[in-house]
N, C-alpha and C positions, 0 to 999 in steps of 0.2 A: 246742154250746149257747152262746149269747151271754151276755155279762155282764148285759144287760137281762133276759134270760129267767131267769137265776139270781136276779137281784134280785126279779123278780115271784114266783118260787117260794119264796124263803127269807128275804127281808129282814125280814118280820114276826117269824118265829121267831128269827132271829139277834138282832134288836133286843131281844126279850123275854129271851133268854139273856144278852145283854150287860148289860141293866138289872138282871137278877137278881144279877149279880156285882159291878157297879160302884155302883149306887144313885144315880147322878147322870145326869139326862137329857141335859145338855149334853155331858158326857164320853162318854156312851153314843152319842150321835150322831156324835161325832168318831171313836170306835172303830169304829162301823159303817162310816163312810166309809173309814177306813183299811183295814178288812177287805175292802171291795169293791175298793179300789185293788189290794190284794194278789191278790185273786181274779182281777181283770182281767189283771194282769201275770204271774201265775204259773199260769194255767189250763193251760198246755201241760205242766206237770209232773204233772198228774193222769193216771195211766195207765189207770184203770178208771172210766168214767163212771157206773157203778152205785154208786160210792162218793162221788159228788159232794156229797151233803148232809153226810155225816160229814166230808169234807175241808173244806167251808165252815165247819163248826163248829170244826174244828181250827184253821183260820186265825183265826177269831174268838177262840178261847181264847188263841192266841199273841198276838194284838193286845191282849187284856185283860192278859196278863202283861207285855207291853211297857209298857202304861199304868201298871201298879202299880210297875214298876221305875223309871219316870220320877218318879212321885210320891215314892217312897222316896228316890231320889237328891236330889230337891229338898229334902226334909225334912232329909237329912243335910247338904246344903250350908248350909241355914239354921242348923242347929245349930252348924256349924263357924264361922259368921260371928259368932255371939254371943260377947261378951267373957267 
């Protein structure tokens, strides 16, 4: 299955999932894009095509966690800069 086919099948569901966790449309678009970059570059690691949808949601969940880690790191850096 191609990345375009995966996009057609799951992008709407993944977008809703991401928005439900992030609540920021702009950040959600970025996370969705990062999710599909990972799907495109890592699809060869999927051993069972019947688990494609759950694998895509796992990739999305991990992308969301990466986003929150970045946000928390930025907050920490800002707090450290304050006198």
